[in-house]
N, C-alpha and C positions, 0 to 999 in steps of 0.2 A: 634435457631431452626436448627437442622441438615438437610442437603439436602439429598434427596434420589439419588440413582444412575441414575434414569431416569431424574431428574431435572438437574443434572450435565451434562448429555449427551445433553439435550435440550439447555442448555446454550452454550455448545461448538459448536453446530450445527450452531448457528448464527455467530460465529467467524471464522468458517472454510471457506476456499476458495474453490470454486467449479471449477471443471475441467471436460470438456466434453470428451467423448471417451477415458477415461483412464482405463476402466475396460475391460480386454481381457480374452478370453476363448480359450484354446488350446484343440482341439479334433484331436487326431492323429497327423498328420503333418500340419493340417490347423489351423490358428489362426484367431479368430473372435473378432471383437470389439463390445462390448455390448453398447446399447444406453442409458446408465445411466449417470447422473451427479454425480460424486464422489467428496465428500468434505473431506478434510483431513488436519490435523495439525500434524507436527512432530517436536519434540524438544528432544534433548539428547537421552534417551533410552525409550521414550514413543511415542505412535502414537494414534491419534483419527481418526477413519474412519466412515463416514456416507454415506451409500448407501441406498437410499430410499427403504423401509420404516424403515430400521434398522440402529443403530449406536452403536459402541463399542469402548472401550478404551483398548489398548493393551500395554504390556510391551515387549520391544525387548530384548531378552536374547540369550544365547549361543545355546539353543535348539530351538529357533524360537520365534514366538509370543505367549504370554500367555495373556488370557483375564483377566481383572481386574474386580472382582465381589464385592469387599468390598467397601462400600460407603465412608468410611473415607480415604481409600487409593486413591480412585478415586477423591476425593475432593482435596487432596494434589497434585495429578498429574494434575488436571485441572488448579490449580494455576500456575503450571509450564508451561502448554500449552498456557495459555492466553498471548497475546501480549499486551503491554501497549499501550494505545491510545495516550499518550503524545508524542510529538515530542521532541527528544533530540537535544539540540543545540550543534553543534560542532564548533570548531574553524575554520575548513576548509571552512565552508559555509559563514563565515563572510569575506567580502572583505575589503581590505585596502582602506582608503580614497583616492579618485582620485584627483590629483592636476591639475588645468587648467593651461596650459602654458601661460606665460605672453603675447606672441604674439596673441594668441587666445582671451584672456581676453580683450586686447586692440581693437581687431577687433569687438568683440561683444559690446563693449562700444560705438562704432561708429554708432550703429543702432539707428535711431531717435525714440523718444517717440511715441507710438501709432502704431508701426510697429513691426513685428517679422520676423525671418528668415524662409522662406518656400522654397518649391521646385516646379518647374513648371512640365509640363507633360513629358519633356525630362530628368528630374532629375537635372536640373541646379538650383543653389540657386538663390533666388530673395526675395525682401522685400514684405511682405504681411501685409495689414492693420489688426490690431487685432480687434476682435469682442468685443463689449461692451454689456454685458448682464445686463438685468434688475433684480432687486432683487425682 
């Protein structure tokens, strides 16, 4: 089933990020900030703008903004404007495994069973009895 232009705009409204006090009006030399929440998405050479109660999809060209009125073209642009919700795994976020120095491992092995390393109110390390939780 083909989507209408209004359905495409309604779907994009939910994905757009809202920004307060972004809409301005210039009258003569005075500039006024209008109290509307403007929602917009911009990708490549297309922009979606939602100013309550209206929303439009525009194409950015050499002559300025042109409104998209064809539903099939708007559907193709909407696919471009949508951001994927999946998180992309990057190699930079994965950290290398950390090795515990031998000196520290030997010191931690000296902690008796039933105790753990804790800090007192002054931040000094001390032995603390571990809690035994019931199942």
